[in-house]
N, C-alpha and C positions, 0 to 999 in steps of 0.2 A: 455553371460550375460553382460550387461552395467556396467561400474563403476561407472557410474555418477546416482544415486538414488536419489530420495526426501526424505524430511521428512517424507512424508507418507508413502513412503513403510517401512521405519524405523518402524515408528507408529504401522503399520501393522503387522510388525514382533513381536513386544514387546507385543503384545497383543491376548490371546488365542481366542477373540470373533470376532478380525478384522483379522483373518489370510490370509497371503497371501502367495499362494503356490509356487509362482515364485522364492524366496529366500532360500538357503540353509543353511545347518547347519554352514558351514564356516563361513558364513557372521555373522551369530549371534554371532559365536567365536570370530570372528575378531571384531566387535563393542564391544564385550565386553572388550576387550583388549586395543582397542583403543579409546575409548570411552571418558575416562578422560584424555587421550594424548592431544586430538584436542579441548578441550571443552573450549579453550578461543580462538579458532580460527572462524571467519565469517562463513557462511552458505557455499559460496562458496569454501573458502579454506579447510575446512575441509573435506567437501565430496568430492571433486574433486582431495583430496591427499590418498584418501583410494582405497588400493589394495585388491582386492578379490583374496582370496586363492582358491586352486581346489576342486573339489567335494570331499566330504567326508561322505559316509551313515552310516559310523560303530558306531559313536557316539549314545547314548540315544536319542531317540526323545522326551524324557519329556524335556530336556535341551532347545529345541528349544521355551518354553513357560518360560522360567526363569525370575520372576520375577525381578532379579538384571538387565538384559539387559534392561528392562523398566525403573528402576529407575534411571539408568545410561543417557539411553536417556534423561529421564526428568531434570536431572542434569545438561547436558551438553546444553539442547536447554533455560534452566534457567540461565543460563549464558551467554549465548549468546543473549537472550532478554534484560538482564541486561545493557551489554554492547552498545545494540544499543538502550537504551533510549534516547532520545533527542526531542526538544521541537518540530521538524518536525514529527516525528511520533507520537507525543499528539496530534499535529494539525490533522494529517491525521485520526487519530483514531475517530474523530468527524467527518469524511465528509458525512458518510450517516445518520447523525442524521435527517437531513432534510425529509429524505423518512420514517425512522424508527417511529419516535417521534408522527408523526400526526396519521400515520394507528394504531399505537398500544394504543394511547389515544382513538382513535376515536372506535375501537373494545371492548375497557374495558367500553367508556360509554354507549355504546349500551349493554353490558354485554353477548357480545358474547366470551370474554375471561376474564378471571382472571389474575388480571396486575401482582399481587407479582410472581407468578410461571412463566409468560410470560416472565419476566424481566429475572428471574433468569435463566432458561433455554437456554434462547437465549443468556446470559454472558457465561455460560457452553459452549456451543454449539462456542463462540467466541474463548473462551481460546482453547478448543480442536482444533479449525480449527489453530489459530497460533502455535500450537504447531509440527502440522503435516506439514503444509506450510510453506514458507519463504516471501512469499506474501502477502499482506493486503487483504485477502479474507472476504468478508463482510457476514453478517448472516441477512438477512431481510425477513419480512412478504409476503408471497405468495399473490401476488397482485390480483389476479383473485378470488381466495377465498374471500380475504378481501373487494373487491368490491361486490360482490355477498352477502356477510354477511351484509354489510351496507345498502343493498337495502331491506333488510328484512323488509315488512311491516306488515306484520300480523303473527308474530312468534307465533307458538303453533297450529295453525290450520293447515288442510289436505291441504289447497290449498294456504299456503303462498308463496311469490314471495320473495327469498332468503333463508338465512341457520341461523338454531338458533344455541345456542352453540353445542347442540350436534352434530350436521351436521357439523361443523366448525371441530371438531374433528374427524369424521369421514372421511371428506375429505382429512384432513392432511395425515391419516393414508394410503388411498388409493392411493396420489398422490406419498407419499413417496413409498409405496412397490411398485408400477410400476415403479416408476424411478430406485429402487435398481435392481427390474431383469432386464430393459434394461442394467444397468452397469454391473452387475453380470455378464451376459450373453454375454457382448459385443456386443448387438445389437444397441446400441448409435452410433457404429462406422457406422452401415448401415444408421442411419438416419445423420450423418454427410458427407456420401458418397452421399446421396440423395440430400441434402441440398449443392448449390455451396457457396463458399467462396462471390461472390457477394451479394447473398442473406442476407449472415450474417452481412456484412456490411452496406445493407440497414434496417436490425435489431437494428443495434447499432445507425443509423443516425435517424430511425424513434422514437425508444423507448427514445432517446436522445432527440429530439424535442418535445416530449408528456413530458418528465418529466421538462423542461424548460418553456412549456407552463403551465403545470399545478401549476409550482410556480408562474409564473405572473399573472395567472386568481386569487390564492388565494391571492395575495395584490391587485390584483385589487377590491376585495370585500370587504376590508379593508375602512373606513372612512379617508378623508384627513388629518384629525386632531381630536381634541377633547380629546387624548388618548395617552398611548405610543406605542400601537399598532396599527399604521397607515399607509398611502401609503407614507407619508415623511419619516418615519424611514425605509423604503424598500428601498426607494430612495436613503437615507444616505446611507446604507449598501451595496447598490449595488455599487455607486461609490468610496465608500471606498474599497471594494473587488475587484476594477478594479484596484486600483492604488497598493494594495498590492501584487497581481497575476499578474501584466505586467511583460513581460520579458525584462531585463534590458540588451540592445545588450552593453551599456558602461560598465555594470558591467562585462559581459562577456569578454570584451576586457582589460579591468583592470588585470581581473586574469590570463589572458594570459599573459600581459607583467609582472606581478609580476614571473609567471613560467619560461619566458625568462631572469628574473632578477636574480632569484635563479639559473638558470642555469650557468649564467654568472660569478655569485661569486665564484659557486664550480669550473669552467675554473680559477677564478683567485687565488683561494686557492691553485690548484694545481700547478701555475705557482709561486706564494710566496713559495710553498714549493722548488721548484726547486730553488728559485733566494736564500731561506735560505741554501740549501747545499752550494752553491757556495760562499755565505759570511762566514759559517764556515771554508770552506776552506781555505778562505784569512785570518780571523781572527786567525787561526792557525800559518801561514806564517807571521803575524804581532807580533804573540806571540815569535818566532823564532827571528825576530828581535830584540824584547824587550831583550830577553836573550843575542842576539849579544852585544846590549849596554850595558847590566851589565857587560858582560865581558870587555868591552871597559872602563867602569868605573871602575873597579878593575885594568886596565892596566895602568891607567892614563889620557886616553884619554876621555874627559869632554864634551857629546854634547852640542849646541847649545839651549837656551830657546826656540827658536822657535822651533827647530827641535821636541822637548820635547811634547811640546802642540800639534801638529801636529799629530805625534805619538798615543797619550793619545786620541785625535778626533776622529781619525780613527777607533781604536782600540774598544774605548766605546762611542759611539755618545750619551746616556743618560747623561752619567756625562759631558759631554762637556759643556752644558749649564750653567751647576753649577758651573763649574769651571771658565766659564766667568765671570758669577755673582760675585764669590767671588774675582777675579782679580781684577773688576773693582769697588768692595767694594758697590754694589747697591742692597738692597732687598725689594719686593713687599710685604708688609705686608699686604694691603688690599686684594689681590687676595689669600695668603696665610690662612686667617684667617677662620674660620669655622661661618656659618651662625647660627644667635642666635636662641634660643629657640622660640620667638614669630615669627620669619619668617619661622621656622619649621611649626609650628602649622596653619600659613596661608595658607601656600602653601598644608599640607594635608588636612586642610579644604575644599580648593578650588578643588582639585583634589576628595575627595570625594561628594562634589555638584555637579561637572561635571558628574561623575560616574554614581549620582542618575538620574541626569537630562537626562542623554542619555540612562540609562533605562526604566525611565519613556515615554520618547518620541521616543521608540522603534519604534513604528508602524507609526511614522511620518518619519522615515529616506529613503528619495529616493535612498540611494544607500545602500543596507545593503550588510553586509559581507556573509550572510544567507539568504535563502529567508523568508520572514515573514510567520510565523505560521499562516495563516487566519484562520483556524479551531478553535484555542485558541481563537482570537480577537471577532471573531463573538458571540463564544459560552459565552464567558466573557458579552458581550454586551446584551446578552438575558438572562444569569444572574443577571445581575445588574437590568435590567427593570422588570424580574420577582420578585426578591426581593422587589422593590420597589411597585409592585402590590399587591404582599401579605401583606407587611406593611400597606398600606394604605387600605387594602379591611375591607369593613363594614359588620354586618350582613348578608345584602341582596344582598351579592356578588355573593354567587352562590359556593364558595370555602369553600371546609371542612378544617374549621380552629378551635382552633388551630394544628397544625401539631403533630403526635404523632411516638415515635419510636416504630418497631417492631409491633405487633399484627396482622400481614398477613401471612400465611404458603406460603412456597415456592414450596410445591408439592402436590397435589391433585389430587382424583381419577377421571379424566376427562371422563372416561367411566360409570359413575353409572347410570345416565338417559337415556341411548342411546337404541335405539329401531331399529326395523327392518325398518321402515320408514325414519328413519334418515342417515340409512347407503344407502339407494336408494337415497335420495336427496344430499347427500354427494358426491354420486358418479354422479349422473346425472347433479348438477348444480355447484358442487366444483371441483371435481377431474378431470373431463372430458374438461372443459375449461381450467383447469392450465396445464394441461401435456402439450401440444404444448408451451406455454409459459417457463414451466420450461426445458424442454428437448432445445430448441433454444436459450434463453436467458439465463438461470441458468446454462446452463452445457457448449454447444457449442460455444456461443460468448464468456462468460465469459472465459473459456480456450482460444480463439483467442485473448481476450483482454490482457490476463496476456502474452501470448506469443509475442505479439506486444509491450507492456511497458516496461517488462523485459528481453532483449534479453541476458543479461551478465547472464541468472540463466537458460538458456535452455539445455536441455539433449542434447549431442553431436548425442548420436545413434538416438534418435527421428528427429533430426533436418537433418541428412542425409537423413533421410526417406522423409524428405518434407512436415512433419506434422506440424498442427500449433496448436498443445498442448504438446510443448517440455517444457515448464515450468510447468505446472498440467495438466494432463491427464484427457482424459475426462471420464475415467472409476473410477478414483479416484474421480471425483466432482460427478458423478452420485451415488456412494456408499454411500459418504458424506450424499449428501441430502436423500437419502434413509432411512439410519439408523438415520439421525438426526429426521426424523418424526416419523418412525416406534417407537422408544426407547422413545423421549421426548414427543410426542405430548400427549400419554395416563396419562402423569403426569400432564399436565397441561400447557404444551407449544402450543404457537402458532404454526400454520403450517409455517414453514421456508423453506427457500432457498438461495443459492448463488445468487446475480444478477451482471450483469456488469454496471449498472449505480452506485451502490454502490462501487464498486472496481473503477470505473473513479474517482468517488467523493473521495474518501479516496487518489488516487494517485495524484489527482489534489494540494489536502491540504498540501501534504508533506510525506506521508505515503510510505516507498520504503520495510520494512521487516515484516514477521508476529508480531513485536513486537505491532504493533499499534492495532491489533484486541484484542490482548492478554489485554492490557491497557484498551479499551472497554469493554471488559469481566470482567475483574475485576470491574468497573464501575457499570456496569447492576449487579451484584453480590452484591455488596457493598450496592445499593440501592432498592433493593428488599428486602435483609435480615434486613437492619436497618431502613430502611422508608418504607416499603413495603404498611403500612397501609397508607402512605400520600403519595405513589408516583405519583397517579393519578394528588393530586392537585398540586404539584411540577412540572410534565410534560405539565399538562394544562397550568401552569402561565407562561411558555416559550412564547416570541412575535412569533406569525405567519410569522410578515415580517422577522424576522431573518431566522428562518426555511425554508421559501420558497424560499429567496437569496441562502441559501444553497442547495436546489432543483436545482435551476437554473444553478449553477455553475456545480453542477454533472451531470445535462443533458447536457450541452455544452460541457464538456470534453468528455462524450461519442461519441457525434457529431465528433467532430474534430480528436479522435481515429477513427471512422469509416471511416472518408474520407481519412484520412494517409492509413488504410488498403485497402482501394478501389485503391488508386493510385500504391499502392504495388503490387497489384493484376496486373497491367497493364504492370508494368516491367516483373513480374513473368511469363504473358502468352507471350510475348515478347520475352524472352529469350527460353520460350517453345517451341516456334513456331521455333525461328532459329536455333534451336537443331534438330528439328523434319524434316522439310522441307528445311533446309540449306540456308535459303533466308536471306541476308542482310540486306534488305530492307522489314522492318514491318511497316506497316501502322498504327501507334500509335493512333492517331485521332481516326480512325475506332474503335479499342480496347476499346479507353476510352469511346466512346459515347454509344458501348454495355453494357459495366460495369457501367455506370451511369444509363444508361436506365433500367438496372435490379434492381440497388439499390434506386434509385429514385421511382420507382413504389412501391419496397418494403416498403418504408417510407411513402409513400402518403397513400396507403392501411392503414397502421398502426396508421397515422395520422388521417384519415377519420374516421374509423369504431371502432379505440380505440382496436383493437384484432391483438395481434403480429402474430398468425398461419394465419388469413387471410392475413395478408401482405406476410408472409412467400409463402404461397402456389400461389399468385399471381406472385411473382416475381420469384417463381419456373418455372412458366407455361411460362413467358418473356422470361425467360432462355433457356427454352426449343424450342420455338418456334422463337423469334428474336436473342438471343443469339447463342452459339455454344454447345448448350447441346445436341441437336437431333443429332449433327454431333459428337460428343463425344461418345454418346451411340451406334451409329453405328460403330465406330471406335473399340471401347469396344467388341459389341457382335462378330466383325471379330475376334479379338486376340483370343476368348475364343473358336471359334471354330476352328481357327488354332492351338491353344494350344490342343483342344480336338483329331485332327487330328494324 
């Protein structure tokens, strides 16, 4: 059993409903003893310092479900989240709003979901996700189900094209149940074995380009001027985002120079300590000389004045200056006088104004000590313009004004009017097209993305097996998506999943831990509980230009990550070929050409047909014929036959 288990394993341990049978009784007892001791440590340190005890099955089995373990787990994770709070985490928590808000508002407008329950349960899912994993795993609407639901032109009839509210509910339940079965039975690993990593890279590139193109298209549909939400505002936000997100090489060099300076200061401090020890020995010797001089004075031998001054100066160098001053009878009253109260006040005021100016203009600092919280900047811009829009809105503006608190339930019975036809439409038009996208993008691709973005959080035991889900396993994500939809969709939640685009966006905006999604979840819960009746008005007032720029940034981050993983595939394949064949000369250009062709075909089909499973199937065919897929299959079959013999 591995000593490096994730927060999800511990969360499964602490809940009877989410039981993980792979963990033993002694892990639970050890968690109970060491949970509070490691509460102040970061995630990596606290978990990688845990020592699992030997197996002992003699203890009562009911302790396995002790609520004390669960409470201590929540306490420790809460302390970790509190210690991780920063502007970067707050900025990163807003990274996937560009995708979440437009889809949620569109579904609420068409009466396909109830907004307050959808926000509330999405926030609860965010909080549970942030406590289970220590990465910014987003919670987003299922895009295929949302797209089909928004194309419903004749809801209520038997020949409708799309999904009504009841069919959206059944589609989410069926999709979640299927993904839960794939994860619980480990069939998701078979899907991952069939789909090569180059196809996953193509998925990330294709989905990322589609996200960026969607944001640009939304901005293109806006007018050039005449209001706050226009193309000009989108261009301004794009230029500012490029300034805030740029990788400053000079800043990196300065940090390296500062680190070198600190190291040199440490070395200097050690040298000073050595010199101080030498000086102390010298001072003791000079003290002996003074004692000898005192003996000489008692014996009648009076030393000269010059000798006395030299001895005093060498023994007490700090007093030598004052002694000289007294000898020459000169005093500098200007230097020794204290500053007046007026000068102190002016200096304090100038320092205060300088700090205020620095804080107010921090977004214009070209060389910040820490990265700019771009998500906060863009969200504040959107909130300012939304407040101006609502404050100046007239009676014919279409906004539901005035705003009012409460008034909307956060949990409803979404299964109330469901019929057999809703189950059939939900499966055929909703769950069936959503399953390939969920398994490929929301499970396989997101695990590979987390594995790439957070190498310091990988499980060494899984990393040694050359797996691409050493940070969050595919089984954990599948179970999370399944339970999230099976349990919460009947209570009014929209069909949700985890997406690679949302993770890439949150990471690009500064999120590095699960604290960011906890903050986002608390914000959604607050909005649903206190402003549930006016949540649609508030979200609808946010400028499309700002949200579209956030979508573009998230899409481009996903594209760059896919390209990075694609080049890593070339290096891994080179090492694998050298290990198997023993050839030192490997044609890297040929390997790169094969991988790029597979990935680009996958991405191109996704962009052209707007279907992720079409792209994955096309990329798999290219991999089998043009790439090394067929050769690898033959080698695998020969190994299996040899093993049977």
